[in-house]
C-alpha positions in Angstrom: -198.8 108.5 98.3 -200.3 105.1 99.4 -202.5 104.1 102.3 -199.2 103.3 104.1 -198.6 107.0 104.3 -201.6 107.6 106.5 -200.5 104.7 108.7 -197.0 106.3 109.0 -198.6 109.6 109.8 -200.7 108.1 112.6 -197.6 106.2 113.9 -195.9 109.6 114.3 -199.0 111.2 115.6 -197.9 111.6 119.2 -194.6 113.2 118.3 -196.3 115.8 116.0 -199.3 116.5 118.4 -197.2 117.1 121.5 -195.0 119.8 120.1 -196.1 123.4 120.7 -198.7 124.3 118.0 -198.6 120.6 117.0 -202.3 120.1 116.3 -202.4 123.2 114.0 -199.3 121.9 112.2 -201.0 118.5 111.8 -203.9 120.3 110.1 -201.6 122.1 107.8 -199.7 118.9 107.0 -203.0 117.1 106.1 -204.0 119.9 103.7 -200.6 119.8 102.1 -200.8 116.0 101.6 -204.3 116.3 100.3 -203.5 118.6 97.5 -200.4 116.7 96.5 -202.3 113.4 96.1 -200.6 111.7 99.0 -203.5 110.7 101.3 -203.9 107.3 99.8 -207.2 108.3 98.0 -206.0 107.7 94.4 -207.6 105.2 92.0 -206.1 104.6 88.6 -209.5 103.7 87.2 -210.8 107.3 87.7 -211.2 109.4 84.5 -208.4 111.9 84.1 -209.0 115.4 85.3 -207.4 116.7 82.1 -210.7 115.9 80.3 -212.9 118.0 82.6 -212.3 121.4 81.1 -214.3 120.7 77.9 -217.1 119.1 79.8 -217.8 122.3 81.9 -217.7 124.8 79.1 -221.5 125.3 78.8 -221.9 125.7 82.6 -219.1 128.2 82.6 -220.6 130.4 79.9 -224.0 130.5 81.7 -222.5 131.6 85.0 -220.2 134.2 83.5 -223.2 135.7 81.6 -225.4 135.7 84.7 -222.7 137.5 86.8 -221.8 139.9 84.0 -218.2 138.9 84.0 -215.8 139.1 81.0 -212.7 136.9 81.1 -209.5 138.9 80.9 -206.2 137.6 79.7 -203.9 137.8 82.7 -200.1 137.2 82.2 -198.5 134.3 84.1 -195.8 134.7 86.6 -192.7 132.4 86.1 -192.1 132.3 89.9 -195.6 130.9 90.4 -195.2 128.3 87.6 -192.0 127.2 89.3 -194.0 126.2 92.4 -195.7 123.4 90.6 -194.9 119.9 91.9 -195.4 116.3 90.8 -199.0 115.1 91.0 -200.6 111.7 90.2 -201.0 110.9 86.5 -204.8 111.3 86.4 -204.6 114.7 88.1 -204.1 118.0 86.1 -202.8 121.5 86.8 -205.3 124.2 85.8 -205.2 128.0 86.0 -207.7 128.7 88.7 -209.8 130.9 86.4 -210.2 128.0 84.0 -212.3 125.9 86.3 -213.3 128.2 89.2 -215.7 131.2 89.0 -214.6 134.1 91.2 -216.1 137.5 91.6 -214.8 140.3 93.9 -217.1 142.8 95.5 -217.8 146.3 94.1 -216.2 149.4 95.7 -219.1 150.7 97.7 -218.4 154.2 99.0 -219.2 155.6 102.4 -221.8 158.0 101.0 -223.7 155.0 99.7 -224.1 153.4 103.1 -227.6 153.2 104.7 -228.9 152.0 108.0 -231.2 149.5 106.4 -231.8 147.9 103.0 -229.6 145.2 101.4 -226.8 144.1 103.7 -223.1 144.4 102.7 -220.7 141.6 103.4 -217.6 142.7 105.4 -214.3 141.0 106.3 -215.4 141.4 110.0 -218.2 138.9 109.3 -215.6 136.0 108.9 -215.2 134.4 112.3 -213.6 130.9 112.8 -214.7 129.5 109.5 -218.3 130.9 109.8 -220.1 134.0 108.8 -221.5 136.1 111.6 -223.5 138.7 109.7 -224.7 140.5 112.9 -221.1 141.7 113.4 -221.6 144.6 111.0 -224.4 147.0 110.0 -223.6 148.4 106.6 -226.4 148.4 103.9 -227.2 150.0 100.6 -230.7 151.0 99.5 -232.9 148.5 97.8 -233.3 150.9 94.9 -229.6 151.0 94.3 -229.3 147.2 94.7 -231.9 146.6 91.9 -230.4 149.3 89.7 -226.7 148.4 89.9 -225.8 145.5 92.1 -228.1 142.5 91.7 -225.3 140.4 90.1 -223.3 140.7 93.3 -226.0 139.0 95.4 -224.5 136.1 97.3 -226.2 132.8 96.9 -226.5 129.6 99.0 -223.4 127.5 98.7 -221.0 130.3 97.6 -217.5 130.0 99.1 -216.6 133.5 100.5 -213.1 134.7 100.8 -211.6 137.7 102.7 -209.0 139.2 100.4 -207.3 142.0 102.3 -205.8 143.1 105.6 -205.3 140.9 108.6 -208.4 138.9 107.6 -207.1 137.8 104.2 -207.3 134.1 103.5 -210.3 133.5 105.8 -213.1 131.5 104.2 -216.7 130.7 105.0 -219.7 129.1 103.3 -222.7 131.3 102.7 -225.9 129.9 104.3 -229.0 131.9 103.2 -230.0 134.0 106.3 -233.5 134.8 104.8 -232.5 138.2 103.4 -230.3 139.6 100.6 -226.5 140.0 101.2 -224.1 141.3 98.5 -220.4 141.3 98.1 -218.5 144.3 99.2 -214.9 145.7 99.1 -212.3 143.1 100.1 -214.6 140.1 99.7 -214.6 137.6 96.9 -216.9 134.6 96.2 -215.7 131.4 94.5 -217.2 128.3 93.1 -216.3 125.6 90.7 -218.1 126.2 87.3 -219.5 122.7 87.4 -221.8 121.4 90.1 -220.4 117.9 89.6 -217.1 119.0 91.2 -216.7 118.7 94.9 -216.9 122.3 96.3 -215.2 121.3 99.6 -212.0 120.4 97.7 -211.8 124.1 96.5 -212.0 125.2 100.1 -209.2 122.8 101.1 -207.0 124.1 98.4 -207.6 127.8 99.4 -206.7 126.9 103.0 -203.5 125.1 102.1 -200.0 126.5 102.1 -199.5 126.1 98.3 -202.3 128.5 97.5 -201.1 131.0 100.1 -197.6 130.9 98.7 -198.8 131.7 95.2 -200.8 134.7 96.5 -198.0 136.0 98.7 -195.6 136.0 95.7 -197.9 138.7 94.2 -197.9 140.8 97.3 -197.1 144.5 96.7 -196.3 146.5 99.8 -196.8 145.4 103.4 -200.7 145.4 103.4 -202.3 142.3 101.7 -204.9 143.4 99.1 -205.8 140.7 96.6 -208.3 140.6 93.8 -209.4 138.7 90.7 -206.1 139.4 88.9 -204.1 137.6 91.6 -206.5 134.7 91.7 -206.2 134.4 87.9 -202.5 133.6 88.1 -202.9 130.8 90.7 -202.6 127.2 89.6 -204.7 124.5 91.2 -203.9 120.7 91.2 -207.2 119.1 90.3 -207.9 115.4 91.0 -210.6 113.4 89.2 -214.1 114.1 90.5 -214.5 110.8 92.5 -211.1 111.4 94.2 -212.1 115.0 95.1 -214.9 113.5 97.1 -212.6 110.8 98.7 -210.0 113.4 99.6 -212.7 115.6 101.4 -214.0 112.5 103.3 -210.5 111.5 104.3 -209.5 115.1 105.4 -212.8 115.4 107.4 -212.1 112.2 109.3 -208.6 113.2 110.2 -209.6 116.8 111.1 -212.2 115.3 113.5 -209.5 113.3 115.1 -207.4 116.4 115.5 -210.3 118.3 116.9 -210.8 115.6 119.5 -207.1 115.6 120.3 -207.1 119.4 120.7 -210.1 119.4 123.0 -208.3 116.8 125.2 -205.1 118.8 125.2 -207.0 121.9 126.1 -208.8 120.1 129.0 -205.5 118.6 130.2 -203.8 122.0 130.2 -206.7 123.7 131.8 -206.7 121.1 134.6 -203.0 121.6 135.1 -203.3 125.3 135.4 -206.2 124.9 137.8 -204.2 122.5 139.9 -201.3 124.9 140.0 -203.4 128.0 140.7 -205.4 126.3 143.4 -202.3 125.0 145.2 -200.4 128.3 145.0 -203.5 130.3 146.1 -204.0 127.9 149.1 -200.3 128.4 150.0 -200.7 132.1 150.0 -203.9 132.1 152.0 -202.5 129.9 154.7 -203.2 131.4 158.2 -201.1 129.2 160.4 -197.5 127.8 160.1 -198.9 124.2 160.0 -201.1 125.1 157.1 -198.3 126.7 155.3 -196.0 123.7 155.8 -198.8 121.4 154.6 -199.3 123.2 151.3 -195.6 123.5 150.7 -195.4 119.8 151.1 -198.3 119.3 148.7 -196.5 121.4 146.1 -193.2 119.7 146.6 -194.8 116.3 146.1 -196.5 117.4 142.9 -193.7 119.8 141.8 -192.9 118.2 138.4 -196.6 118.0 137.5 -197.6 121.5 138.7 -194.7 123.3 137.1 -195.0 121.5 133.7 -196.5 124.6 132.1 -195.4 128.2 131.8 -198.6 129.7 133.3 -198.0 128.0 136.6 -194.4 129.2 136.8 -195.6 132.8 136.2 -198.1 132.3 139.0 -195.3 130.9 141.2 -193.4 134.1 140.6 -196.3 136.2 141.8 -197.1 134.0 144.8 -193.4 134.3 145.9 -193.8 138.1 146.0 -197.1 137.7 147.9 -195.6 135.4 150.5 -192.6 137.8 150.8 -194.7 140.9 151.6 -196.6 138.9 154.2 -193.5 137.6 156.0 -194.2 134.0 155.1 -190.9 133.0 153.5 -189.3 131.9 156.7 -187.1 135.1 157.0 -188.5 136.5 160.2 -186.3 136.9 163.2 -187.8 138.2 166.5 -184.4 139.6 167.5 -184.5 142.1 164.7 -185.1 145.7 165.7 -188.8 146.5 165.1 -189.6 148.4 161.9 -191.4 151.0 163.9 -188.0 152.3 165.0 -187.0 152.6 161.4 -190.0 154.8 160.7 -189.3 156.9 163.8 -185.7 157.5 162.6 -187.0 158.3 159.1 -189.6 160.8 160.5 -186.9 162.6 162.5 -184.8 163.0 159.3 -187.9 163.9 157.3 -189.0 166.6 159.6 -185.7 168.4 159.4 -184.6 167.8 155.8 -187.6 167.2 153.5 -188.5 170.2 151.3 -191.0 168.3 149.2 -194.3 170.0 150.1 -196.3 167.5 148.0 -195.2 164.6 150.1 -195.8 166.4 153.3 -199.3 167.5 152.3 -200.3 164.1 151.0 -199.2 162.4 154.3 -200.8 165.0 156.5 -204.2 164.5 154.9 -204.1 160.7 155.0 -203.7 159.1 158.3 -203.3 155.3 158.7 -206.4 153.2 159.0 -206.7 150.5 161.6 -208.2 147.8 159.3 -205.3 146.4 157.4 -205.7 143.9 154.6 -203.7 141.0 156.1 -201.7 140.2 159.2 -197.9 140.7 159.3 -195.2 139.7 161.8 -195.1 141.5 165.1 -191.9 143.4 164.4 -193.2 144.7 161.0 -195.4 147.8 160.5 -197.7 149.3 157.9 -196.5 152.5 156.1 -197.5 154.7 153.3 -194.9 154.9 150.5 -194.7 158.7 151.0 -193.3 158.0 154.5 -190.3 156.2 152.9 -189.2 158.9 150.5 -187.8 162.4 150.7 -188.4 163.5 147.1 -191.0 162.7 144.4 -190.5 164.5 141.1 -192.0 164.4 137.6 -189.6 164.3 134.6 -188.6 166.9 132.2 -191.0 168.3 129.6 -188.2 169.2 127.2 -188.5 167.9 123.7 -186.5 164.7 123.1 -185.4 163.0 119.8 -182.9 160.5 118.5 -181.1 163.2 116.4 -180.7 165.9 119.1 -177.2 166.3 120.6 -177.7 166.5 124.3 -178.5 164.6 127.5 -179.9 161.0 127.2 -183.5 161.0 128.5 -185.0 157.8 129.9 -188.6 157.1 128.8 -191.3 154.5 129.3 -189.6 152.0 126.8 -186.5 152.1 129.0 -188.4 150.5 131.9 -188.8 146.8 131.7 -189.6 144.2 134.4 -188.2 146.4 137.2 -185.0 147.3 135.5 -183.6 150.0 133.2 -182.4 149.3 129.7 -180.5 151.7 127.6 -181.2 150.3 124.1 -183.6 152.9 122.8 -182.5 156.3 124.0 -183.6 159.8 122.9 -181.8 163.0 123.8 -182.8 166.5 124.9 -181.1 169.9 125.4 -181.1 170.6 129.2 -179.5 173.4 131.1 -176.9 172.7 133.7 -179.5 173.4 136.4 -181.9 170.9 134.8 -179.2 168.2 134.5 -178.7 168.5 138.2 -182.4 168.6 138.9 -183.2 165.4 137.0 -180.1 163.4 137.7 -180.6 159.8 138.9 -178.7 158.1 141.8 -178.3 154.4 142.7 -181.3 153.2 144.6 -183.8 155.8 143.1 -187.1 154.4 141.8 -188.6 155.5 138.4 -192.4 155.1 138.1 -194.4 155.1 134.9 -197.1 157.6 135.7 -199.1 157.5 132.5 -199.7 154.9 129.8 -202.4 153.4 127.5 -202.0 150.0 129.3 -203.3 149.8 132.8 -200.8 147.0 133.6 -197.9 149.4 133.0 -199.2 152.4 135.0 -197.3 152.6 138.3 -194.7 150.1 137.3 -191.3 151.0 138.7 -187.6 150.3 137.9 -184.6 150.5 140.2 -181.7 152.7 139.2 -178.8 150.3 139.4 -176.0 152.9 139.7 -175.5 156.7 139.6 -176.6 158.2 136.3 -175.4 161.8 136.7 -175.5 162.6 133.0 -179.0 161.2 132.4 -182.5 162.7 132.8 -186.0 161.2 132.6 -189.1 162.2 130.7 -192.3 163.7 131.9 -194.3 160.5 131.9 -192.0 159.1 134.6 -191.7 160.0 138.3 -188.5 159.7 140.3 -188.8 158.7 144.0 -185.8 159.0 146.3 -185.9 156.6 149.3 -184.3 157.0 152.7 -181.8 154.4 151.6 -179.8 154.3 154.9 -182.9 152.8 156.5 -184.4 150.8 153.6 -183.6 148.2 151.0 -184.6 149.7 147.6 -184.6 146.1 146.2 -187.2 145.1 148.8 -189.4 148.2 148.2 -189.4 147.3 144.5 -190.5 143.7 145.2 -193.4 145.0 147.3 -194.4 147.4 144.5 -194.4 144.5 142.1 -196.7 142.4 144.3 -200.3 141.7 143.5 -201.3 143.5 146.7 -199.7 146.8 145.5 -200.8 146.4 141.9 -204.4 146.1 143.0 -204.1 149.4 144.9 -202.9 151.0 141.7 -205.0 149.3 139.0 -208.4 149.0 140.6 -209.0 152.8 140.8 -207.7 153.2 137.2 -210.0 150.5 135.9 -213.0 152.3 137.4 -212.0 155.7 136.2 -212.7 157.0 132.7 -210.2 159.1 130.8 -206.4 158.9 130.8 -204.8 156.0 132.6 -202.3 157.5 135.0 -201.2 157.7 138.6 -200.2 161.0 140.3 -197.8 161.9 143.1 -200.6 161.9 145.6 -201.7 158.4 144.7 -198.1 157.1 144.7 -197.5 158.6 148.2 -200.6 156.9 149.6 -199.7 153.4 148.5 -199.9 151.2 151.5 -196.9 148.9 152.2 -196.0 146.3 154.8 -192.5 147.1 156.1 -190.2 144.6 157.9 -187.0 145.5 159.8 -184.0 146.4 157.6 -182.2 143.1 158.3 -185.2 141.1 157.2 -185.7 143.3 154.1 -182.3 142.2 153.0 -183.0 138.5 153.9 -186.2 138.6 151.9 -184.5 140.1 148.8 -181.9 137.3 148.9 -184.6 134.6 149.4 -186.8 136.0 146.6 -183.8 136.3 144.3 -183.0 132.6 144.9 -186.6 131.6 144.3 -186.8 133.7 141.1 -183.7 131.9 139.9 -185.5 128.6 140.4 -188.4 130.0 138.3 -185.8 131.0 135.6 -184.5 127.5 135.6 -188.1 126.0 135.3 -188.9 128.3 132.4 -185.6 127.5 130.7 -186.3 123.8 131.1 -189.8 124.2 129.5 -188.4 126.4 126.7 -185.7 123.8 126.0 -188.2 121.0 125.9 -190.4 123.1 123.6 -187.6 123.7 121.2 -186.6 120.0 121.2 -190.2 119.0 120.6 -190.5 121.4 117.7 -187.2 120.2 116.2 -188.4 116.6 116.4 -191.7 117.6 114.9 -190.0 119.4 112.0 -187.8 116.4 111.3 -190.8 114.1 111.3 -192.8 116.3 109.0 -189.9 116.5 106.6 -189.7 112.7 106.7 -193.4 112.4 105.9 -193.2 115.0 103.1 -190.2 113.2 101.7 -191.9 109.8 101.4 -193.1 109.1 97.9 
């Protein structure tokens, strides 16, 4: 590659950088170009790298002796050899072990660990290209170090490599911390045998995609676990020593450019999210109609800018629900029958038909307060969720499995974003009485009552139609609404609002132990209730606004896919230039 290649790359810079993940892809592209000799750093006057092996032989022997390492003959892999590509004439392909010293850590056992002594390196110490030795506290005794492990002591300038698990491939340079540190399981140190070589070129190679592909071809099983044998089969394209240094300088200058670009992109995105969050929060916090109209106008004037990122669209969804439960979506009609009359009618039915003693007990012990969290329209009222239901029942405790022939049993995975899905069903053997007891009807709500994730506890789904032949599992709770007086869709919207989620999540966050919500807590959730006619208008209005959000997200997703496609085409064009 000539200098013109760098110019072409910079000409396409904006296309590549603006795609999702574009800056990271630029970094990967630069590394690929660097190790293929296509960054315009070549000089035909440089001495061929093919002559370097004989020159480093004495340094190689000294280092191998010092580290007590014997070179083993490792068979080559044809599929790795096939990955070799064309390189400049004065470059040379070497087996990594021919020019690079590498040593993996010993297998230190748990019984050898001490609370003080000589520190052991751990994959957890690799953080963003640096070593944070304070992250771990494993040691071996000084006596054992001097007796067995002195040759594993890490030295200033060693390139360290995490070789297993999710950390594999991470690298960092060792800077002497003022105390001894030795290699440990899943860590490897590497260095060129000769100090005349440019060590940073070795790091660039290990970070590039070509090295990773060679290692992954040797992967056995799902869990990465690499060692000296795998490294011995790797081939490295080696430039002449002067060009190694020029490549590192060129890569450093380009990476600095990308770092600056990434910082600007992050700042721009942060400002955009801040603008959207601030505008939408101000809209929600409006206390007068004039203030509400003013903030809607501000958002409309800046609509294209504010909703140019997914985060703001997600915030818009939440603010729509918040405005809905406050009666601020323009759906109020003073002619509607007051919601208090709904509650009066429900109480009359409840007093004569409800047999759920849990609901009755929870409501009797929990009178309404007079200090409500926000104001609502005059014909709305505040209620407890328990006042709106005539039954609240935990699910079956019967064993369920995929292979059982029986009744389909809905579980936590079947609840997603307020709806039920039937993709992952288990089955249980239930009696006829239990089938009747746990059947689900259109308009019922199913709550998740227990989960490891706080954000899922108390989430509900609406049963879309009668499910007479279905049951539900013990981690779910079924609530039956007085549907003749209520819109189940509206109640679900209120339950999904931030106002309700805070009632559910804040007590959980401050309570140790299992994350759950019980029937008492569900019954006592405070809700704002509009007249039935307005409930229905709100549902329609919210559905229309959520459809707008869907459109905004689809537009952003389409633009993202288009940008990635254009970026991929540009990268292929760059790679294809010779």
